[in-house]
C-alpha positions, 0 to 999 in steps of 0.5 A: 608747543614743546613736544616733551611737554605735550607728550606728558599731557593727558589728551582730552577734548575740552573745547569741542572743535574736533568733536563728531557725532556717531551712532552707538550700538544701541541706536543712541547718539554719542560724541567722539573727538580726535583729540581725546585719548586715542584708546577712547576714540577707537573704543567709540568707533574712530580710526586710530590713524585719525587721532595721530597728531590731533591736538588742541593748542593753548 
């Protein structure tokens, strides 16, 4: 994949291969994905370094 095209794409986790479960503060289960927007991933308790370079190829 062309790096310039990839950089312009919105990161999203629509296939679910990299999804993982986590426990939210209220005790319910949530899902986060290393391929989703890094800010959202970190907000859900993921580590930013785990999301670097993660992508779903077309």
